[in-house]
Every structure is written in C-alpha cells, then in structure tokens.
VEXBA-625616 format. One record per residue (C-alpha): residue in one letter; residue number from 1; z, x negated, y. Coordinates in pm, 1 decimal, always signed. Layout:
N
<atom><residuo>A</residuo><num>NUM</num><z>Z</z><x>X</x><y>Y</y></atom>
...
//
This chain:
252
<atom><residuo>M</residuo><num>1</num><z>+1404.3</z><x>+15124.3</x><y>+28043.3</y></atom>
<atom><residuo>P</residuo><num>2</num><z>+1258.0</z><x>+15372.4</x><y>+28293.8</y></atom>
<atom><residuo>G</residuo><num>3</num><z>+1235.5</z><x>+15733.3</x><y>+28186.1</y></atom>
<atom><residuo>H</residuo><num>4</num><z>+936.1</z><x>+15964.0</x><y>+28201.9</y></atom>
<atom><residuo>G</residuo><num>5</num><z>+1110.3</z><x>+16301.1</x><y>+28227.3</y></atom>
<atom><residuo>L</residuo><num>6</num><z>+1043.0</z><x>+16381.1</x><y>+27860.6</y></atom>
<atom><residuo>L</residuo><num>7</num><z>+1369.5</z><x>+16575.5</x><y>+27827.9</y></atom>
<atom><residuo>K</residuo><num>8</num><z>+1413.3</z><x>+16691.2</x><y>+28185.8</y></atom>
<atom><residuo>G</residuo><num>9</num><z>+1640.9</z><x>+16992.3</x><y>+28217.3</y></atom>
<atom><residuo>R</residuo><num>10</num><z>+1735.3</z><x>+17003.9</x><y>+27850.3</y></atom>
<atom><residuo>T</residuo><num>11</num><z>+2088.0</z><x>+17014.0</x><y>+27713.9</y></atom>
<atom><residuo>A</residuo><num>12</num><z>+2165.6</z><x>+16793.1</x><y>+27415.9</y></atom>
<atom><residuo>V</residuo><num>13</num><z>+2460.3</z><x>+16739.6</x><y>+27183.1</y></atom>
<atom><residuo>I</residuo><num>14</num><z>+2482.7</z><x>+16398.4</x><y>+27016.4</y></atom>
<atom><residuo>T</residuo><num>15</num><z>+2743.3</z><x>+16321.9</x><y>+26750.8</y></atom>
<atom><residuo>A</residuo><num>16</num><z>+2896.9</z><x>+15979.8</x><y>+26684.4</y></atom>
<atom><residuo>A</residuo><num>17</num><z>+2778.3</z><x>+15870.5</x><y>+27027.6</y></atom>
<atom><residuo>A</residuo><num>18</num><z>+3062.1</z><x>+15647.1</x><y>+27143.5</y></atom>
<atom><residuo>G</residuo><num>19</num><z>+2956.5</z><x>+15290.6</x><y>+27208.5</y></atom>
<atom><residuo>A</residuo><num>20</num><z>+2688.5</z><x>+15051.0</x><y>+27100.4</y></atom>
<atom><residuo>G</residuo><num>21</num><z>+2529.5</z><x>+15214.8</x><y>+26794.6</y></atom>
<atom><residuo>I</residuo><num>22</num><z>+2233.2</z><x>+15448.2</x><y>+26753.0</y></atom>
<atom><residuo>G</residuo><num>23</num><z>+2424.3</z><x>+15747.6</x><y>+26890.3</y></atom>
<atom><residuo>G</residuo><num>24</num><z>+2524.8</z><x>+15566.7</x><y>+27206.1</y></atom>
<atom><residuo>A</residuo><num>25</num><z>+2174.3</z><x>+15432.9</x><y>+27257.3</y></atom>
<atom><residuo>T</residuo><num>26</num><z>+2033.0</z><x>+15782.2</x><y>+27206.1</y></atom>
<atom><residuo>A</residuo><num>27</num><z>+2268.1</z><x>+15927.4</x><y>+27467.0</y></atom>
<atom><residuo>R</residuo><num>28</num><z>+2155.5</z><x>+15666.6</x><y>+27718.3</y></atom>
<atom><residuo>R</residuo><num>29</num><z>+1785.6</z><x>+15722.3</x><y>+27644.0</y></atom>
<atom><residuo>F</residuo><num>30</num><z>+1827.9</z><x>+16100.9</x><y>+27669.5</y></atom>
<atom><residuo>L</residuo><num>31</num><z>+1990.6</z><x>+16061.1</x><y>+28008.8</y></atom>
<atom><residuo>Q</residuo><num>32</num><z>+1709.4</z><x>+15831.1</x><y>+28119.0</y></atom>
<atom><residuo>E</residuo><num>33</num><z>+1465.8</z><x>+16104.0</x><y>+28017.1</y></atom>
<atom><residuo>G</residuo><num>34</num><z>+1644.3</z><x>+16366.8</x><y>+28227.9</y></atom>
<atom><residuo>A</residuo><num>35</num><z>+1861.4</z><x>+16549.4</x><y>+27974.6</y></atom>
<atom><residuo>R</residuo><num>36</num><z>+2215.2</z><x>+16672.2</x><y>+28021.9</y></atom>
<atom><residuo>V</residuo><num>37</num><z>+2418.1</z><x>+16526.0</x><y>+27738.3</y></atom>
<atom><residuo>L</residuo><num>38</num><z>+2739.0</z><x>+16623.5</x><y>+27561.9</y></atom>
<atom><residuo>I</residuo><num>39</num><z>+2849.1</z><x>+16328.0</x><y>+27351.7</y></atom>
<atom><residuo>S</residuo><num>40</num><z>+3105.9</z><x>+16350.3</x><y>+27075.3</y></atom>
<atom><residuo>D</residuo><num>41</num><z>+3284.3</z><x>+16112.2</x><y>+26843.3</y></atom>
<atom><residuo>A</residuo><num>42</num><z>+3595.9</z><x>+16101.0</x><y>+26627.9</y></atom>
<atom><residuo>H</residuo><num>43</num><z>+3709.9</z><x>+15785.5</x><y>+26812.7</y></atom>
<atom><residuo>V</residuo><num>44</num><z>+3864.7</z><x>+15932.6</x><y>+27125.9</y></atom>
<atom><residuo>R</residuo><num>45</num><z>+3931.5</z><x>+15612.5</x><y>+27322.5</y></atom>
<atom><residuo>R</residuo><num>46</num><z>+3581.2</z><x>+15472.6</x><y>+27271.7</y></atom>
<atom><residuo>L</residuo><num>47</num><z>+3433.2</z><x>+15813.4</x><y>+27353.5</y></atom>
<atom><residuo>K</residuo><num>48</num><z>+3613.3</z><x>+15837.9</x><y>+27686.9</y></atom>
<atom><residuo>E</residuo><num>49</num><z>+3521.5</z><x>+15481.8</x><y>+27776.6</y></atom>
<atom><residuo>Y</residuo><num>50</num><z>+3154.8</z><x>+15543.6</x><y>+27706.9</y></atom>
<atom><residuo>E</residuo><num>51</num><z>+3158.2</z><x>+15874.0</x><y>+27893.1</y></atom>
<atom><residuo>A</residuo><num>52</num><z>+3292.0</z><x>+15692.6</x><y>+28199.6</y></atom>
<atom><residuo>E</residuo><num>53</num><z>+3026.9</z><x>+15422.0</x><y>+28165.8</y></atom>
<atom><residuo>L</residuo><num>54</num><z>+2742.7</z><x>+15672.6</x><y>+28142.2</y></atom>
<atom><residuo>A</residuo><num>55</num><z>+2883.4</z><x>+15888.8</x><y>+28421.8</y></atom>
<atom><residuo>G</residuo><num>56</num><z>+2896.6</z><x>+15583.9</x><y>+28647.5</y></atom>
<atom><residuo>E</residuo><num>57</num><z>+2531.4</z><x>+15515.2</x><y>+28575.0</y></atom>
<atom><residuo>F</residuo><num>58</num><z>+2384.3</z><x>+15867.2</x><y>+28564.2</y></atom>
<atom><residuo>G</residuo><num>59</num><z>+2641.2</z><x>+16083.0</x><y>+28744.0</y></atom>
<atom><residuo>G</residuo><num>60</num><z>+2923.7</z><x>+16298.3</x><y>+28616.9</y></atom>
<atom><residuo>E</residuo><num>61</num><z>+2712.5</z><x>+16614.3</x><y>+28615.9</y></atom>
<atom><residuo>A</residuo><num>62</num><z>+2474.5</z><x>+16468.2</x><y>+28359.4</y></atom>
<atom><residuo>V</residuo><num>63</num><z>+2720.7</z><x>+16368.7</x><y>+28087.8</y></atom>
<atom><residuo>A</residuo><num>64</num><z>+3033.5</z><x>+16510.5</x><y>+27928.2</y></atom>
<atom><residuo>A</residuo><num>65</num><z>+3233.4</z><x>+16420.7</x><y>+27619.7</y></atom>
<atom><residuo>L</residuo><num>66</num><z>+3435.1</z><x>+16609.4</x><y>+27360.1</y></atom>
<atom><residuo>P</residuo><num>67</num><z>+3607.9</z><x>+16453.1</x><y>+27058.5</y></atom>
<atom><residuo>C</residuo><num>68</num><z>+3482.2</z><x>+16595.7</x><y>+26730.1</y></atom>
<atom><residuo>D</residuo><num>69</num><z>+3545.1</z><x>+16512.8</x><y>+26366.2</y></atom>
<atom><residuo>V</residuo><num>70</num><z>+3242.1</z><x>+16656.3</x><y>+26186.2</y></atom>
<atom><residuo>T</residuo><num>71</num><z>+3449.6</z><x>+16711.4</x><y>+25870.9</y></atom>
<atom><residuo>D</residuo><num>72</num><z>+3650.0</z><x>+16975.0</x><y>+26060.7</y></atom>
<atom><residuo>E</residuo><num>73</num><z>+3469.3</z><x>+17307.6</x><y>+26104.2</y></atom>
<atom><residuo>T</residuo><num>74</num><z>+3698.1</z><x>+17416.5</x><y>+26388.3</y></atom>
<atom><residuo>Q</residuo><num>75</num><z>+3613.4</z><x>+17104.8</x><y>+26589.0</y></atom>
<atom><residuo>V</residuo><num>76</num><z>+3241.9</z><x>+17147.0</x><y>+26517.6</y></atom>
<atom><residuo>Q</residuo><num>77</num><z>+3251.7</z><x>+17505.0</x><y>+26646.1</y></atom>
<atom><residuo>A</residuo><num>78</num><z>+3436.9</z><x>+17394.0</x><y>+26958.7</y></atom>
<atom><residuo>L</residuo><num>79</num><z>+3174.7</z><x>+17127.5</x><y>+27026.9</y></atom>
<atom><residuo>F</residuo><num>80</num><z>+2881.8</z><x>+17368.0</x><y>+27022.6</y></atom>
<atom><residuo>E</residuo><num>81</num><z>+3066.7</z><x>+17642.6</x><y>+27205.7</y></atom>
<atom><residuo>T</residuo><num>82</num><z>+3145.8</z><x>+17392.9</x><y>+27481.6</y></atom>
<atom><residuo>A</residuo><num>83</num><z>+2780.2</z><x>+17292.2</x><y>+27516.1</y></atom>
<atom><residuo>V</residuo><num>84</num><z>+2670.5</z><x>+17652.4</x><y>+27564.1</y></atom>
<atom><residuo>R</residuo><num>85</num><z>+2961.5</z><x>+17742.9</x><y>+27789.7</y></atom>
<atom><residuo>E</residuo><num>86</num><z>+2906.4</z><x>+17446.6</x><y>+28020.0</y></atom>
<atom><residuo>H</residuo><num>87</num><z>+2525.6</z><x>+17452.3</x><y>+28031.0</y></atom>
<atom><residuo>G</residuo><num>88</num><z>+2423.8</z><x>+17802.3</x><y>+27926.3</y></atom>
<atom><residuo>R</residuo><num>89</num><z>+2208.4</z><x>+17693.9</x><y>+27632.5</y></atom>
<atom><residuo>L</residuo><num>90</num><z>+2152.3</z><x>+17429.7</x><y>+27367.3</y></atom>
<atom><residuo>D</residuo><num>91</num><z>+1812.8</z><x>+17261.7</x><y>+27341.4</y></atom>
<atom><residuo>V</residuo><num>92</num><z>+1857.5</z><x>+16949.8</x><y>+27128.2</y></atom>
<atom><residuo>V</residuo><num>93</num><z>+2107.6</z><x>+16835.7</x><y>+26866.3</y></atom>
<atom><residuo>V</residuo><num>94</num><z>+2117.7</z><x>+16483.1</x><y>+26726.0</y></atom>
<atom><residuo>N</residuo><num>95</num><z>+2324.7</z><x>+16461.6</x><y>+26409.2</y></atom>
<atom><residuo>N</residuo><num>96</num><z>+2412.7</z><x>+16094.4</x><y>+26406.3</y></atom>
<atom><residuo>A</residuo><num>97</num><z>+2759.0</z><x>+16097.1</x><y>+26246.5</y></atom>
<atom><residuo>G</residuo><num>98</num><z>+2773.7</z><x>+15903.4</x><y>+25922.3</y></atom>
<atom><residuo>L</residuo><num>99</num><z>+3001.9</z><x>+15681.9</x><y>+25718.5</y></atom>
<atom><residuo>G</residuo><num>100</num><z>+2902.8</z><x>+15388.4</x><y>+25501.4</y></atom>
<atom><residuo>G</residuo><num>101</num><z>+3071.3</z><x>+15112.5</x><y>+25306.6</y></atom>
<atom><residuo>T</residuo><num>102</num><z>+2998.5</z><x>+14898.6</x><y>+25003.8</y></atom>
<atom><residuo>S</residuo><num>103</num><z>+3135.5</z><x>+14971.4</x><y>+24658.0</y></atom>
<atom><residuo>Y</residuo><num>104</num><z>+2985.6</z><x>+14942.9</x><y>+24312.6</y></atom>
<atom><residuo>L</residuo><num>105</num><z>+2996.0</z><x>+15259.9</x><y>+24104.8</y></atom>
<atom><residuo>V</residuo><num>106</num><z>+3227.4</z><x>+15110.5</x><y>+23841.8</y></atom>
<atom><residuo>D</residuo><num>107</num><z>+3485.2</z><x>+15047.3</x><y>+24114.1</y></atom>
<atom><residuo>M</residuo><num>108</num><z>+3420.5</z><x>+15347.7</x><y>+24339.7</y></atom>
<atom><residuo>T</residuo><num>109</num><z>+3699.4</z><x>+15602.1</x><y>+24370.1</y></atom>
<atom><residuo>D</residuo><num>110</num><z>+3656.1</z><x>+15976.6</x><y>+24402.8</y></atom>
<atom><residuo>E</residuo><num>111</num><z>+3801.8</z><x>+15949.0</x><y>+24753.1</y></atom>
<atom><residuo>Q</residuo><num>112</num><z>+3543.3</z><x>+15687.3</x><y>+24858.8</y></atom>
<atom><residuo>W</residuo><num>113</num><z>+3258.3</z><x>+15899.5</x><y>+24725.0</y></atom>
<atom><residuo>S</residuo><num>114</num><z>+3384.7</z><x>+16224.1</x><y>+24874.4</y></atom>
<atom><residuo>R</residuo><num>115</num><z>+3467.2</z><x>+16075.9</x><y>+25215.3</y></atom>
<atom><residuo>V</residuo><num>116</num><z>+3117.4</z><x>+15931.3</x><y>+25265.5</y></atom>
<atom><residuo>L</residuo><num>117</num><z>+2949.6</z><x>+16254.6</x><y>+25157.6</y></atom>
<atom><residuo>D</residuo><num>118</num><z>+3180.0</z><x>+16470.5</x><y>+25368.4</y></atom>
<atom><residuo>V</residuo><num>119</num><z>+3106.9</z><x>+16282.3</x><y>+25690.0</y></atom>
<atom><residuo>T</residuo><num>120</num><z>+2742.9</z><x>+16193.9</x><y>+25631.7</y></atom>
<atom><residuo>L</residuo><num>121</num><z>+2600.4</z><x>+16495.2</x><y>+25448.0</y></atom>
<atom><residuo>N</residuo><num>122</num><z>+2850.1</z><x>+16777.1</x><y>+25491.5</y></atom>
<atom><residuo>G</residuo><num>123</num><z>+2899.6</z><x>+16688.1</x><y>+25857.4</y></atom>
<atom><residuo>T</residuo><num>124</num><z>+2525.8</z><x>+16709.3</x><y>+25916.3</y></atom>
<atom><residuo>F</residuo><num>125</num><z>+2522.0</z><x>+17044.4</x><y>+25736.8</y></atom>
<atom><residuo>R</residuo><num>126</num><z>+2807.7</z><x>+17181.8</x><y>+25949.5</y></atom>
<atom><residuo>C</residuo><num>127</num><z>+2645.3</z><x>+17075.6</x><y>+26276.1</y></atom>
<atom><residuo>T</residuo><num>128</num><z>+2300.6</z><x>+17195.3</x><y>+26171.3</y></atom>
<atom><residuo>R</residuo><num>129</num><z>+2440.9</z><x>+17534.1</x><y>+26074.8</y></atom>
<atom><residuo>A</residuo><num>130</num><z>+2624.6</z><x>+17566.7</x><y>+26405.9</y></atom>
<atom><residuo>A</residuo><num>131</num><z>+2314.4</z><x>+17465.1</x><y>+26600.3</y></atom>
<atom><residuo>L</residuo><num>132</num><z>+2082.5</z><x>+17703.5</x><y>+26417.7</y></atom>
<atom><residuo>R</residuo><num>133</num><z>+2313.9</z><x>+17998.5</x><y>+26480.3</y></atom>
<atom><residuo>L</residuo><num>134</num><z>+2276.2</z><x>+17932.8</x><y>+26852.9</y></atom>
<atom><residuo>M</residuo><num>135</num><z>+1910.1</z><x>+17830.6</x><y>+26851.8</y></atom>
<atom><residuo>K</residuo><num>136</num><z>+1793.7</z><x>+18143.0</x><y>+26666.2</y></atom>
<atom><residuo>E</residuo><num>137</num><z>+1770.6</z><x>+18316.0</x><y>+27003.0</y></atom>
<atom><residuo>T</residuo><num>138</num><z>+1639.2</z><x>+18031.3</x><y>+27217.1</y></atom>
<atom><residuo>G</residuo><num>139</num><z>+1452.0</z><x>+17781.4</x><y>+26999.7</y></atom>
<atom><residuo>G</residuo><num>140</num><z>+1532.5</z><x>+17413.4</x><y>+27002.7</y></atom>
<atom><residuo>V</residuo><num>141</num><z>+1513.8</z><x>+17081.7</x><y>+26822.0</y></atom>
<atom><residuo>I</residuo><num>142</num><z>+1742.6</z><x>+16916.0</x><y>+26567.9</y></atom>
<atom><residuo>V</residuo><num>143</num><z>+1710.1</z><x>+16547.4</x><y>+26479.7</y></atom>
<atom><residuo>N</residuo><num>144</num><z>+1912.1</z><x>+16409.4</x><y>+26188.4</y></atom>
<atom><residuo>N</residuo><num>145</num><z>+1986.5</z><x>+16045.1</x><y>+26120.8</y></atom>
<atom><residuo>A</residuo><num>146</num><z>+1898.9</z><x>+15955.9</x><y>+25761.7</y></atom>
<atom><residuo>S</residuo><num>147</num><z>+1830.9</z><x>+15606.1</x><y>+25622.8</y></atom>
<atom><residuo>V</residuo><num>148</num><z>+1570.6</z><x>+15424.1</x><y>+25418.5</y></atom>
<atom><residuo>V</residuo><num>149</num><z>+1832.8</z><x>+15395.9</x><y>+25142.7</y></atom>
<atom><residuo>G</residuo><num>150</num><z>+1769.1</z><x>+15765.3</x><y>+25087.5</y></atom>
<atom><residuo>W</residuo><num>151</num><z>+1441.4</z><x>+15642.3</x><y>+24936.6</y></atom>
<atom><residuo>R</residuo><num>152</num><z>+1518.5</z><x>+15287.8</x><y>+24825.6</y></atom>
<atom><residuo>A</residuo><num>153</num><z>+1784.9</z><x>+15163.6</x><y>+24586.7</y></atom>
<atom><residuo>Q</residuo><num>154</num><z>+2050.9</z><x>+14923.9</x><y>+24711.5</y></atom>
<atom><residuo>A</residuo><num>155</num><z>+2342.8</z><x>+14801.9</x><y>+24503.3</y></atom>
<atom><residuo>G</residuo><num>156</num><z>+2682.5</z><x>+14910.7</x><y>+24627.5</y></atom>
<atom><residuo>Q</residuo><num>157</num><z>+2540.1</z><x>+15200.5</x><y>+24828.1</y></atom>
<atom><residuo>A</residuo><num>158</num><z>+2530.3</z><x>+15487.8</x><y>+24576.8</y></atom>
<atom><residuo>H</residuo><num>159</num><z>+2753.0</z><x>+15716.0</x><y>+24786.2</y></atom>
<atom><residuo>Y</residuo><num>160</num><z>+2573.4</z><x>+15641.1</x><y>+25112.4</y></atom>
<atom><residuo>A</residuo><num>161</num><z>+2227.5</z><x>+15662.3</x><y>+24953.3</y></atom>
<atom><residuo>A</residuo><num>162</num><z>+2310.4</z><x>+15994.7</x><y>+24789.4</y></atom>
<atom><residuo>A</residuo><num>163</num><z>+2438.1</z><x>+16130.3</x><y>+25121.0</y></atom>
<atom><residuo>K</residuo><num>164</num><z>+2132.0</z><x>+16015.6</x><y>+25315.3</y></atom>
<atom><residuo>A</residuo><num>165</num><z>+1893.5</z><x>+16150.3</x><y>+25050.2</y></atom>
<atom><residuo>G</residuo><num>166</num><z>+2081.4</z><x>+16476.3</x><y>+25090.0</y></atom>
<atom><residuo>V</residuo><num>167</num><z>+2028.5</z><x>+16463.6</x><y>+25466.6</y></atom>
<atom><residuo>M</residuo><num>168</num><z>+1655.7</z><x>+16428.3</x><y>+25404.4</y></atom>
<atom><residuo>A</residuo><num>169</num><z>+1649.8</z><x>+16729.8</x><y>+25171.5</y></atom>
<atom><residuo>L</residuo><num>170</num><z>+1866.2</z><x>+16930.3</x><y>+25411.9</y></atom>
<atom><residuo>T</residuo><num>171</num><z>+1624.3</z><x>+16844.6</x><y>+25693.5</y></atom>
<atom><residuo>R</residuo><num>172</num><z>+1324.6</z><x>+16975.4</x><y>+25499.4</y></atom>
<atom><residuo>C</residuo><num>173</num><z>+1494.1</z><x>+17297.4</x><y>+25387.0</y></atom>
<atom><residuo>A</residuo><num>174</num><z>+1640.5</z><x>+17368.5</x><y>+25731.0</y></atom>
<atom><residuo>A</residuo><num>175</num><z>+1299.3</z><x>+17315.4</x><y>+25887.5</y></atom>
<atom><residuo>V</residuo><num>176</num><z>+1138.8</z><x>+17577.0</x><y>+25663.9</y></atom>
<atom><residuo>E</residuo><num>177</num><z>+1412.4</z><x>+17828.2</x><y>+25740.4</y></atom>
<atom><residuo>A</residuo><num>178</num><z>+1417.9</z><x>+17755.3</x><y>+26115.0</y></atom>
<atom><residuo>A</residuo><num>179</num><z>+1043.6</z><x>+17770.1</x><y>+26180.4</y></atom>
<atom><residuo>E</residuo><num>180</num><z>+1049.4</z><x>+18144.6</x><y>+26241.3</y></atom>
<atom><residuo>Y</residuo><num>181</num><z>+1299.6</z><x>+18086.7</x><y>+26523.6</y></atom>
<atom><residuo>G</residuo><num>182</num><z>+1084.6</z><x>+17826.0</x><y>+26692.5</y></atom>
<atom><residuo>V</residuo><num>183</num><z>+1329.4</z><x>+17552.0</x><y>+26592.9</y></atom>
<atom><residuo>R</residuo><num>184</num><z>+1203.9</z><x>+17215.5</x><y>+26473.5</y></atom>
<atom><residuo>V</residuo><num>185</num><z>+1416.3</z><x>+17000.0</x><y>+26239.5</y></atom>
<atom><residuo>N</residuo><num>186</num><z>+1323.8</z><x>+16637.9</x><y>+26169.4</y></atom>
<atom><residuo>A</residuo><num>187</num><z>+1497.8</z><x>+16313.1</x><y>+26080.9</y></atom>
<atom><residuo>V</residuo><num>188</num><z>+1473.1</z><x>+15942.0</x><y>+26140.0</y></atom>
<atom><residuo>A</residuo><num>189</num><z>+1529.3</z><x>+15691.3</x><y>+25860.5</y></atom>
<atom><residuo>P</residuo><num>190</num><z>+1620.0</z><x>+15348.7</x><y>+26001.8</y></atom>
<atom><residuo>S</residuo><num>191</num><z>+1629.6</z><x>+15044.7</x><y>+25778.9</y></atom>
<atom><residuo>L</residuo><num>192</num><z>+1851.1</z><x>+14799.7</x><y>+25967.4</y></atom>
<atom><residuo>A</residuo><num>193</num><z>+1972.7</z><x>+14867.4</x><y>+26320.5</y></atom>
<atom><residuo>M</residuo><num>194</num><z>+2237.5</z><x>+14622.1</x><y>+26436.0</y></atom>
<atom><residuo>H</residuo><num>195</num><z>+2558.4</z><x>+14732.6</x><y>+26604.9</y></atom>
<atom><residuo>P</residuo><num>196</num><z>+2920.5</z><x>+14610.6</x><y>+26606.0</y></atom>
<atom><residuo>H</residuo><num>197</num><z>+3045.0</z><x>+14859.0</x><y>+26343.8</y></atom>
<atom><residuo>L</residuo><num>198</num><z>+2782.2</z><x>+14745.7</x><y>+26093.6</y></atom>
<atom><residuo>V</residuo><num>199</num><z>+2898.4</z><x>+14387.2</x><y>+26132.1</y></atom>
<atom><residuo>K</residuo><num>200</num><z>+3253.8</z><x>+14493.6</x><y>+26047.4</y></atom>
<atom><residuo>V</residuo><num>201</num><z>+3162.9</z><x>+14670.7</x><y>+25722.8</y></atom>
<atom><residuo>T</residuo><num>202</num><z>+2886.2</z><x>+14441.2</x><y>+25594.8</y></atom>
<atom><residuo>T</residuo><num>203</num><z>+2908.0</z><x>+14082.7</x><y>+25473.8</y></atom>
<atom><residuo>P</residuo><num>204</num><z>+2707.5</z><x>+13813.2</x><y>+25655.8</y></atom>
<atom><residuo>E</residuo><num>205</num><z>+2527.6</z><x>+13740.1</x><y>+25330.7</y></atom>
<atom><residuo>L</residuo><num>206</num><z>+2408.3</z><x>+14098.9</x><y>+25290.2</y></atom>
<atom><residuo>L</residuo><num>207</num><z>+2302.7</z><x>+14120.8</x><y>+25655.0</y></atom>
<atom><residuo>A</residuo><num>208</num><z>+2099.8</z><x>+13803.2</x><y>+25613.4</y></atom>
<atom><residuo>E</residuo><num>209</num><z>+1937.5</z><x>+13940.5</x><y>+25297.7</y></atom>
<atom><residuo>L</residuo><num>210</num><z>+1849.9</z><x>+14272.7</x><y>+25462.6</y></atom>
<atom><residuo>T</residuo><num>211</num><z>+1714.1</z><x>+14102.6</x><y>+25772.0</y></atom>
<atom><residuo>A</residuo><num>212</num><z>+1492.0</z><x>+13880.0</x><y>+25558.7</y></atom>
<atom><residuo>R</residuo><num>213</num><z>+1325.8</z><x>+14191.8</x><y>+25414.8</y></atom>
<atom><residuo>E</residuo><num>214</num><z>+1207.4</z><x>+14304.8</x><y>+25757.6</y></atom>
<atom><residuo>A</residuo><num>215</num><z>+846.5</z><x>+14219.6</x><y>+25838.7</y></atom>
<atom><residuo>F</residuo><num>216</num><z>+941.4</z><x>+14109.3</x><y>+26190.8</y></atom>
<atom><residuo>G</residuo><num>217</num><z>+1220.9</z><x>+13890.2</x><y>+26058.6</y></atom>
<atom><residuo>R</residuo><num>218</num><z>+1481.9</z><x>+14070.5</x><y>+26266.4</y></atom>
<atom><residuo>Y</residuo><num>219</num><z>+1686.1</z><x>+14387.1</x><y>+26271.5</y></atom>
<atom><residuo>A</residuo><num>220</num><z>+1608.7</z><x>+14681.5</x><y>+26499.2</y></atom>
<atom><residuo>E</residuo><num>221</num><z>+1797.0</z><x>+14728.7</x><y>+26821.8</y></atom>
<atom><residuo>P</residuo><num>222</num><z>+1966.2</z><x>+15072.5</x><y>+26843.6</y></atom>
<atom><residuo>W</residuo><num>223</num><z>+1747.2</z><x>+15166.8</x><y>+27141.6</y></atom>
<atom><residuo>E</residuo><num>224</num><z>+1437.5</z><x>+15116.8</x><y>+26926.3</y></atom>
<atom><residuo>V</residuo><num>225</num><z>+1561.1</z><x>+15389.1</x><y>+26691.0</y></atom>
<atom><residuo>A</residuo><num>226</num><z>+1664.1</z><x>+15599.2</x><y>+26991.3</y></atom>
<atom><residuo>N</residuo><num>227</num><z>+1306.8</z><x>+15587.0</x><y>+27120.4</y></atom>
<atom><residuo>V</residuo><num>228</num><z>+1185.5</z><x>+15759.7</x><y>+26804.4</y></atom>
<atom><residuo>I</residuo><num>229</num><z>+1459.9</z><x>+16019.4</x><y>+26838.2</y></atom>
<atom><residuo>V</residuo><num>230</num><z>+1343.4</z><x>+16085.0</x><y>+27195.4</y></atom>
<atom><residuo>F</residuo><num>231</num><z>+991.0</z><x>+16137.0</x><y>+27062.2</y></atom>
<atom><residuo>L</residuo><num>232</num><z>+1112.9</z><x>+16385.3</x><y>+26799.6</y></atom>
<atom><residuo>A</residuo><num>233</num><z>+1319.4</z><x>+16571.2</x><y>+27060.3</y></atom>
<atom><residuo>S</residuo><num>234</num><z>+1033.0</z><x>+16590.1</x><y>+27309.4</y></atom>
<atom><residuo>G</residuo><num>235</num><z>+722.6</z><x>+16800.4</x><y>+27334.9</y></atom>
<atom><residuo>Y</residuo><num>236</num><z>+513.6</z><x>+16510.7</x><y>+27207.9</y></atom>
<atom><residuo>S</residuo><num>237</num><z>+619.2</z><x>+16602.4</x><y>+26853.8</y></atom>
<atom><residuo>S</residuo><num>238</num><z>+560.1</z><x>+16976.1</x><y>+26894.3</y></atom>
<atom><residuo>Y</residuo><num>239</num><z>+384.2</z><x>+17013.5</x><y>+26557.2</y></atom>
<atom><residuo>L</residuo><num>240</num><z>+630.1</z><x>+16805.5</x><y>+26352.7</y></atom>
<atom><residuo>T</residuo><num>241</num><z>+898.5</z><x>+16975.6</x><y>+26147.8</y></atom>
<atom><residuo>G</residuo><num>242</num><z>+1058.3</z><x>+16893.3</x><y>+25814.0</y></atom>
<atom><residuo>E</residuo><num>243</num><z>+951.7</z><x>+16530.1</x><y>+25851.2</y></atom>
<atom><residuo>V</residuo><num>244</num><z>+1152.6</z><x>+16213.4</x><y>+25791.7</y></atom>
<atom><residuo>V</residuo><num>245</num><z>+1018.5</z><x>+15932.8</x><y>+26008.8</y></atom>
<atom><residuo>S</residuo><num>246</num><z>+1086.5</z><x>+15581.6</x><y>+25884.3</y></atom>
<atom><residuo>V</residuo><num>247</num><z>+1199.0</z><x>+15347.9</x><y>+26163.6</y></atom>
<atom><residuo>S</residuo><num>248</num><z>+1152.1</z><x>+15029.0</x><y>+25968.1</y></atom>
<atom><residuo>S</residuo><num>249</num><z>+951.2</z><x>+14713.3</x><y>+25930.0</y></atom>
<atom><residuo>Q</residuo><num>250</num><z>+1095.0</z><x>+14663.3</x><y>+25581.9</y></atom>
<atom><residuo>H</residuo><num>251</num><z>+863.2</z><x>+14557.0</x><y>+25303.4</y></atom>
<atom><residuo>P</residuo><num>252</num><z>+938.1</z><x>+14590.6</x><y>+24929.4</y></atom>
//
C-alpha cells in the first residue's frame, strides 16, 4: 500500500522480522512510511533473504539486517549499538520476538515453560531496557507485541498467555518510567494473524476454531496488525502511552 511519510527520517529496530509474519510486515510498512529499518531475527538465512528482498524494493540504504537472539544480552546490546552507530540515533523499537506452542500444564516441562517466557517476556524486557538507555537522551517510541491471550484463557497456552500478560504489564510499567524522557511505550494485542510459522505449530482444528470466533469470519493479515503498529509509532498517537491496543475482531 502507498505510504504517507508517517515515519519519514526515523530509524527503527524490529525484532523477529524475517519473512511473512507480523515483524516482516511491520518492516515493510515502516519502509513504505519512510523509515530506515534495522531488522533482526534468530533465523539467519531467512533474515538475509528478507533483507535482500526489501533492499531490492526500497534500496540498500533504507534497510539493514543483524542476527539477534533476544535471549542473549550480548547480541541484544550489539543490535542496538549497531542501530545508533549506523544511523546516529534510535527513534522506534518494535519488540516482536516471541515463541509459542501448545502444551497442557499437566504435560508441560520446565524447559517448555522457561523457553517461552525467556523469548517472549524476558526478550522484550532486554530489548526495552536497551532501548530506554539510548532513548533517555533523545526520546522515542517502543511498541511491544502482546496477544489477546494475555487477557483471555485458552487451553494449552498457559506459558504463552503468562508471557504475553507479562508483556502487557511490562509495557504499562515501562511507560510510566519512560514518560519523563519523552518516550512512549505501547503494545498491540492481536487475536489471530495468519503466517506460515503459525500453521506449523497449530493444528488445523484449532485454527478453524479460532477463526470461527472472529466476527469477520477470517484471520487478520500480518499487514493489518502492522498498520496499527505504524499508528503507535507515528505522531498520530502522540498522547498514547502505557496502552495495549487490541487488534481483533474476536467475540467471546
């Protein structure tokens, strides 16, 4: 879709941005809106492929890529240091990295629980902390990716729901602390946004059930969630901070 210059001249870091999911769609929308984008992902091959695709479309000066595992503090620091070194400042951070899966509590292992929380909640904490340390001097915007399961119960999702509820609480607390620096911190909470990775980790039966709950009778496209992230990153949301915006047509 055509851009409107909503993020013109801004530098953004987007995690888990390799490919066809929300992160990849957000990177594309940010570029359409005039931002310079540093994308990261733990999947190096997919990251490089997507960097080349975006560079071919928007130019090599507009997009760069750096592998980053958000569970590794050293890699997180390198990601944010690179953004500032290459572009002089950091304006927007989108914390999109997350890990899901389905397991009932009676069968869930400590490793399953800890892995989901380390990527989804602790990773968001690490990146938010790194961003705030830089943005204290310049201001900026942080947008976290939460989920409606942070509010709503879903069987087999205790670890993911707990992590996403934590992201929501982290968003609110960070926003209160960051206000004095002129930094806004908000989150989106999608219900069901379809992408290839979700298909791999979710049964067809569950996808059909979740889709049936949506008022429009369909899942969201990743770019539809990305549009809300663009709004939260832009000046149009200048008075919003500490908010979690539901991107959902789901009914009870």
